[in-house]
C-alpha positions in Angstrom: -50.3 125.4 1.0 -48.8 127.1 -2.3 -48.7 125.1 -5.6 -45.2 126.4 -5.9 -44.5 124.9 -2.4 -46.5 121.6 -3.2 -44.3 121.5 -6.5 -41.0 121.5 -4.3 -42.4 119.3 -2.2 -42.9 116.6 -4.6 -39.8 117.1 -6.5 -38.2 116.5 -2.9 -40.6 113.2 -3.0 -38.9 111.7 -6.1 -35.8 113.1 -5.3 -36.0 110.7 -2.0 -37.1 108.1 -3.6 -33.8 108.1 -6.1 -31.7 108.3 -3.2 -33.5 105.3 -1.2 -32.9 103.1 -4.6 -29.0 104.3 -4.7 -28.7 102.7 -1.6 -30.3 99.8 -1.8 -29.6 98.6 -5.7 -26.2 100.0 -6.3 -22.7 98.9 -4.8 -12.1 135.7 14.2 -14.1 134.8 11.5 -13.6 131.6 9.2 -14.6 131.1 5.6 -16.0 128.1 4.0 -13.7 126.6 1.4 -15.6 127.9 -1.5 -15.3 130.4 -3.9 -17.4 133.1 -5.2 -18.0 134.1 -9.0 -16.7 137.9 -9.8 -19.1 140.2 -11.2 -18.4 138.7 -14.4 -19.5 135.3 -15.9 -17.3 132.6 -15.6 -17.4 128.9 -15.2 -16.3 126.9 -12.0 -13.0 124.8 -12.7 -14.4 121.3 -13.2 -13.0 118.2 -12.6 -13.5 115.1 -14.4 -16.4 112.8 -13.2 -14.0 110.5 -12.0 -11.7 113.5 -10.4 -14.8 114.5 -8.9 -15.5 111.0 -7.4 -12.4 110.3 -6.1 -12.2 114.1 -4.3 -16.0 113.9 -3.4 -15.5 110.1 -1.3 -12.4 111.5 0.6 -13.4 115.4 1.1 -16.2 116.6 2.8 -17.5 118.1 -0.4 -15.8 119.6 -3.4 -16.3 123.1 -4.1 -14.6 125.2 -6.4 -11.6 126.1 -4.7 -11.1 122.5 -3.8 -11.5 122.1 -7.6 -8.4 124.5 -8.1 -6.4 122.8 -6.0 -7.2 119.1 -7.3 -6.1 120.9 -10.8 -3.0 122.7 -9.4 -2.0 119.4 -7.7 -2.3 117.6 -11.5 -5.4 115.7 -10.9 -7.3 113.7 -8.4 -4.8 110.9 -7.8 -1.9 113.3 -7.6 -4.3 115.8 -4.9 -5.0 112.3 -2.9 -1.4 111.4 -3.1 0.0 115.1 -1.6 -3.0 115.1 0.9 -1.7 111.7 2.2 0.9 113.3 3.4 -0.8 115.6 5.7 1.9 116.9 7.7 3.1 118.7 5.0 0.1 121.0 4.4 -0.1 123.7 6.0 -3.4 124.3 7.9 -3.7 127.4 10.1 -7.4 128.1 9.7 -8.1 124.6 10.8 -5.7 124.5 13.2 -7.3 127.7 15.1 -10.5 126.9 14.8 -9.6 124.7 18.9 -9.8 128.4 20.3 -13.2 129.2 19.8 -13.6 126.4 22.4 -11.4 127.0 25.3 -12.0 124.1 27.4 -11.1 121.5 24.9 -7.8 122.5 25.9 -8.3 122.1 29.5 -6.7 118.9 31.4 -9.0 115.8 32.8 -8.6 117.0 36.2 -9.7 120.8 35.6 -12.5 119.7 33.4 -14.0 117.3 36.1 -13.5 120.0 38.7 -15.4 122.7 36.4 -18.3 119.9 36.2 -18.7 119.2 40.2 -18.3 123.1 40.8 -21.3 123.6 37.9 -19.3 125.8 36.4 -19.1 123.7 33.2 -20.9 120.3 32.4 -19.2 117.5 30.1 -22.0 117.5 27.9 -21.6 121.2 27.3 -17.4 120.5 26.4 -18.7 117.6 24.5 -20.9 119.4 22.3 -18.4 121.9 21.8 -16.5 118.9 20.7 -18.8 118.1 18.1 -19.2 121.6 17.3 -15.3 122.0 16.4 -15.5 118.7 14.8 -18.2 119.7 12.2 -15.8 123.3 11.9 -12.7 121.7 10.7 -14.1 119.8 8.2 -15.6 122.3 6.8 -12.8 124.5 6.8 -9.6 122.0 6.9 -7.4 122.2 3.7 -6.3 118.5 4.9 -9.2 116.9 3.6 -8.6 113.2 3.3 -6.9 113.1 7.1 -10.1 114.3 8.5 -11.9 112.0 6.5 -10.3 109.5 8.0 -10.0 110.5 11.8 -14.1 110.5 11.3 -13.4 106.8 10.0 -11.4 105.7 13.1 -13.1 107.7 15.4 -16.0 106.0 14.6 -14.5 102.4 14.5 -13.1 103.1 17.8 -15.9 104.6 18.8 -16.3 106.8 22.4 -19.5 108.4 22.6 -19.0 112.0 23.8 -22.1 112.0 25.9 -20.7 109.5 28.8 -20.6 110.4 32.7 -17.0 110.5 32.6 -15.0 110.2 29.4 -15.4 113.6 28.4 -12.6 114.4 30.9 -10.3 112.4 28.1 -12.2 112.6 25.2 -10.6 115.4 22.9 -7.3 114.0 23.8 -8.4 110.4 22.4 -9.6 112.2 19.2 -6.3 114.0 18.2 -4.1 110.8 19.4 -6.7 109.2 16.3 -5.7 112.2 14.4 -2.1 111.5 14.8 -2.6 108.1 13.5 -4.9 108.3 11.0 -3.2 107.6 8.2 -0.3 105.6 9.6 -0.1 101.9 10.6 -3.4 100.2 12.4 -0.7 98.3 14.4 0.1 101.7 15.8 -3.3 103.2 15.9 -4.8 100.0 17.6 -2.2 100.6 20.3 -2.9 103.9 20.8 -6.9 103.8 20.9 -7.1 100.7 23.1 -4.9 101.8 26.2 -5.8 105.8 25.9 -7.7 106.9 28.7 -11.2 108.1 27.3 -11.3 104.3 26.1 -10.2 102.7 29.5 -13.1 104.4 31.3 -15.5 104.0 28.4 -15.4 100.2 28.4 -14.3 99.7 32.0 -10.5 99.2 31.5 -9.6 101.4 34.5 -10.8 99.9 36.0 -10.1 95.8 35.6 -7.7 94.6 37.7 -5.7 91.2 38.4 -8.4 90.8 41.3 -11.3 91.5 39.5 -10.7 91.5 35.5 -13.5 93.5 33.9 -14.2 91.7 30.1 -15.7 94.9 28.2 -12.8 96.0 26.8 -10.7 92.9 26.2 -14.3 91.6 24.4 -14.8 94.5 22.2 -11.4 94.7 21.3 -11.6 91.4 19.9 -15.6 91.6 18.3 -15.3 95.3 16.9 -12.3 96.6 16.6 -10.3 93.6 15.4 -11.0 90.2 14.3 -14.5 89.9 15.1 -17.4 87.5 16.1 -16.7 83.7 15.4 -13.1 84.2 15.3 -13.0 83.9 19.1 -14.2 81.7 22.5 -15.3 83.0 25.6 -12.0 81.7 27.3 -10.3 84.1 24.5 -12.4 87.1 26.0 -11.3 86.5 29.7 -7.5 86.3 28.7 -8.0 89.1 26.6 -9.0 91.0 29.6 -6.6 89.8 32.1 -3.9 90.9 29.4 -4.9 94.4 29.4 -5.2 94.3 33.6 -2.9 97.1 34.8 -3.8 100.0 32.7 -5.0 102.7 35.1 -7.1 106.0 35.2 -7.6 108.0 38.9 -11.5 108.4 38.5 -12.2 110.3 41.8 -9.4 113.0 41.8 -6.7 113.4 39.8 -8.5 112.0 36.5 -4.7 111.1 35.8 -3.5 107.4 33.5 -1.2 105.4 34.9 -0.1 101.7 34.5 -0.2 100.0 37.8 2.0 96.8 38.1 0.0 95.5 40.9 -3.3 95.5 39.0 -1.9 93.3 36.0 -3.0 89.6 36.2 0.1 87.3 35.9 0.4 83.9 34.2 -0.1 82.0 31.0 -2.4 83.3 28.5 -3.7 82.4 25.4 -6.1 84.5 23.1 -6.4 82.3 19.4 -2.9 81.7 18.2 -1.5 84.2 20.2 0.1 82.8 23.5 2.3 84.3 26.0 3.8 83.4 29.8 3.1 86.5 30.5 5.2 86.6 34.1 6.5 90.5 34.4 4.5 92.5 36.5 5.0 95.3 34.1 2.6 94.1 31.1 2.4 96.9 28.9 5.2 95.2 26.7 2.4 92.2 26.7 0.1 94.5 25.7 1.8 95.7 22.6 2.8 91.9 21.5 -0.5 91.1 21.8 -2.3 94.2 20.3 0.4 93.6 17.4 -0.9 90.0 17.2 -4.5 90.9 16.7 -3.7 93.9 14.1 -1.7 91.4 12.1 -4.2 88.9 11.9 -6.2 88.0 8.5 -9.5 88.2 10.4 -8.4 91.6 11.3 -7.2 92.6 7.8 -10.8 91.0 6.4 -12.9 93.6 8.9 -10.7 96.3 7.9 -10.4 96.0 4.3 -14.7 95.6 3.7 -15.5 98.3 6.3 -12.8 100.6 4.0 -14.2 99.1 0.8 -18.0 99.9 2.5 -17.3 103.4 3.3 -15.5 104.2 0.0 -16.4 101.6 -2.4 -20.3 100.6 -2.0 -22.3 98.8 0.9 -22.0 95.1 -1.1 -18.1 95.1 -1.3 -17.2 91.5 -3.5 -15.3 89.0 -2.0 -12.4 89.8 -4.4 -12.0 93.6 -3.6 -12.1 92.6 0.4 -8.9 90.1 -0.6 -7.1 92.3 -2.5 -7.5 95.3 -0.1 -6.6 92.9 2.9 -3.8 91.2 1.0 -2.3 95.0 0.5 -3.0 95.6 4.1 -0.9 92.7 5.4 1.7 92.5 3.1 2.3 96.6 4.1 2.6 95.9 7.9 -1.1 97.0 8.6 -0.3 100.9 7.0 -3.2 102.3 5.5 -2.1 104.6 3.0 -1.0 101.5 0.9 -4.7 100.6 1.1 -6.0 103.6 -0.2 -4.1 103.7 -2.5 -5.1 100.4 -3.5 -8.8 100.9 -3.4 -9.3 103.8 -5.4 -7.3 102.1 -8.1 -9.9 99.5 -8.2 -12.3 99.0 -11.3 -15.2 99.2 -8.6 -14.1 102.4 -7.1 -14.7 104.0 -10.7 -17.8 102.0 -10.7 -19.5 103.4 -7.5 -20.2 107.2 -8.4 -23.2 108.6 -6.6 -23.7 105.7 -4.9 -23.4 106.7 -1.1 -25.9 108.5 0.4 -24.1 111.2 2.7 -24.9 110.7 6.7 -26.2 113.5 8.7 -23.1 115.1 9.3 -21.6 114.9 6.0 -24.6 116.8 4.6 -24.8 119.8 6.9 -21.0 119.8 6.4 -21.4 120.1 2.2 -24.4 122.1 2.4 -22.2 125.2 4.7 -19.4 124.7 2.0 -21.7 124.7 -1.1 -23.0 128.1 0.2 -19.8 129.6 1.1 -20.8 131.1 4.0 -19.0 133.0 6.6 -19.1 131.7 10.5 -17.9 134.1 13.2 -16.7 132.8 16.6 -19.5 132.5 19.2 -19.3 134.4 22.6 -18.9 132.6 25.6 -21.7 131.6 27.6 -25.1 131.7 27.0 -24.9 134.2 24.6 -23.3 131.9 22.0 -26.8 130.1 22.2 -28.1 131.6 18.7 -24.9 131.7 16.9 -24.5 129.4 13.7 -21.0 128.1 15.1 -23.2 126.4 18.1 -26.7 125.6 16.1 -25.1 124.2 13.9 -24.6 120.8 16.4 -28.9 121.2 16.9 -28.9 121.2 12.5 -27.3 117.5 11.9 -29.0 116.1 15.4 -31.8 116.9 13.8 -30.9 114.9 10.8 -30.1 111.8 13.3 -27.5 111.7 15.0 -24.3 114.5 15.7 -20.6 113.2 15.5 -19.8 110.9 17.8 -23.4 110.7 19.7 -23.5 107.2 19.0 -24.6 105.3 21.9 -23.0 101.8 21.2 -19.5 100.9 21.1 -19.9 99.7 17.4 -20.3 103.3 15.8 -22.3 105.2 14.0 -23.6 102.8 10.5 -21.9 104.0 7.3 -24.1 102.1 4.9 -26.7 104.0 2.8 -30.1 102.1 4.4 -29.5 103.7 7.8 -29.6 107.3 6.4 -31.8 107.0 3.4 -35.4 107.0 5.8 -38.5 109.1 4.4 -37.8 111.2 7.6 -34.3 111.7 6.9 -34.8 113.0 3.8 -37.4 115.5 5.2 -35.2 116.9 7.7 -32.3 117.1 5.4 -35.0 119.1 3.5 -35.7 121.9 6.5 -32.1 122.1 7.1 -31.6 123.1 3.1 -34.5 125.4 2.7 -33.6 127.1 5.9 -30.3 127.7 5.3 -31.1 128.4 1.3 -32.9 131.4 2.8 -30.3 132.5 5.4 -33.4 132.0 8.1 -31.5 129.7 10.5 -28.9 130.1 11.7 -29.3 133.5 11.2 -26.6 135.0 13.9 -23.1 134.7 13.3 -23.0 133.9 9.9 -23.2 135.6 6.8 -24.9 134.5 3.6 -24.6 135.4 0.0 -27.2 137.5 -1.4 -28.9 136.1 -4.5 -27.6 138.5 -6.6 -23.8 137.6 -5.0 -24.9 134.2 -7.2 -25.5 135.9 -10.5 -22.9 135.4 -13.0 -24.3 138.7 -14.4 -26.8 141.5 -13.8 -28.9 139.9 -16.5 -29.1 136.2 -17.7 -31.5 133.1 -19.0 -33.0 131.2 -16.3 -31.6 127.9 -18.2 -28.0 129.5 -18.1 -28.4 130.5 -13.8 -29.4 126.8 -13.3 -26.0 125.6 -15.4 -24.2 128.4 -13.4 -25.4 127.2 -10.2 -24.9 123.4 -10.8 -21.5 123.9 -11.1 -21.0 126.4 -8.2 -23.1 123.9 -5.9 -22.9 120.3 -7.5 -19.7 120.6 -9.2 -21.0 119.5 -12.3 -23.1 120.7 -15.2 -26.8 121.1 -15.2 -29.2 118.2 -16.7 -32.7 118.4 -18.4 -34.1 116.4 -15.5 -32.1 119.5 -13.2 -33.5 122.4 -15.2 -36.9 121.0 -15.1 -36.9 120.4 -11.5 -35.7 124.3 -11.0 -38.4 125.7 -13.4 -41.3 123.6 -11.3 -39.4 124.8 -7.8 -40.1 128.6 -8.9 -42.3 128.3 -11.9 -40.0 130.1 -14.4 -39.4 129.2 -18.0 -36.0 128.1 -19.2 -35.3 131.4 -21.3 -36.9 133.8 -19.1 -34.7 136.2 -18.3 -33.4 136.8 -14.9 -32.4 140.4 -13.0 -32.3 142.2 -9.9 -36.1 143.2 -10.6 -37.5 139.5 -11.4 -39.6 137.9 -8.4 -37.3 135.0 -8.5 -34.2 137.3 -7.1 -36.8 139.1 -4.6 -38.7 136.2 -3.4 -38.4 132.6 -5.1 -34.3 132.5 -4.5 -34.1 130.1 -1.4 -36.4 127.6 -2.9 -34.3 128.0 -6.1 -31.0 127.2 -4.0 -32.9 124.2 -2.2 -33.6 122.0 -5.1 -30.1 121.4 -5.7 -29.6 120.6 -2.0 -32.7 118.2 -2.1 -31.3 116.7 -5.3 -29.5 113.3 -5.6 -25.8 114.8 -6.8 -25.8 116.5 -3.2 -27.5 114.0 -0.8 -24.9 111.7 -2.3 -21.2 111.8 -2.4 
């Protein structure tokens, strides 16, 4: 191993220690959403530290183009307000990405037939779903909506690798996206009664004669009030209330409500009670789910989870209580909670305190590099394409989108994503992409001179420029020292097209930025 490569690895080890400490100690073609520097030098449009913090928490990476949008909106808070009205944001480029994967638009019965006829397996469809989700995160102008859609898809986790859920899984994600910025009451009903959830947690085969407790239990334990707030009798009655919702899992894969399968009789779950005399139990389902959505324990769980995701791993009781109060005062609406969250002192103090998970890391790296990803062909020819390989990249970091195998959803705490193995895997992805080595098909990278703001300039000026482009902040003495060690160049050395840095070592320079805490945190 060369001396310079040892320096890079040594520097990265120090970065890993910094990130780990942060996690414990602190609360067609489509172009990625970034701007290329023109031939002459100009600095990137930089947000304030607080603005970068807010936008970084509610996006998949601050880029020069995104920063320009934020400044044009009048600052980070006004940008957030516009983002909360996602239906008013035109997003044709991101919307068009669905066409890259035709089976994501097929119906449940057709998908099942294609699987049993060995035309296309469900796992292949779901792999494309994960890729499509990653591409949306890279390109969408509705960054807050996409961030919240991911948050809720993890909260109401239905793993994409299920044997039968794949038939309805794309529809499930779309249902969550429609409700992600609405009321939790409506979101809860949309997810619990959706065919994908019914199939996954056995609600689709739960009948009056044989109520299945899986969905009724997870609804209480994971989706709403949490452990310690219900009894086993509550679980049984929860399951009874949810009987009648059905999916034909043999031929048509159609969803229906079967009145003959709905359990009849009085039910009580915690403070909720109902005579439950109607054979059509959809109304009692709605009343029951609305009760749970408005329960103070649910408010606490949702408030705490939002605080962990967007503020820090150990939110104070005062913060959680405040957010829970806003949630209840606003009839379970999510937008007022987000507004209240970003207005707190705790949020402002959380700069750099959240580690990016594997998906966030890979998506942010694509965005920062400003690569162009091409639509892959169909069939086996798509295998080497970047739009295909990106799923293997993120899986190598620990998990791919919505692949978490348990109903509790992917972790959102720092410790889960701060291990040495995760850091080394991230370094591998960063280095491979910085050099344009993998993926290398169906993707266009910038050449070293494309990163140079002028044909010739001092190394320290180049580092500062790259810091603004890749990390959206000015360089520091520590970052400059790391870059000097990584490529064996002095701060005042002049860099041009003939310099060894440009000819051979530019990937090591770029990956130093991506291996830094500034990129590995959000």
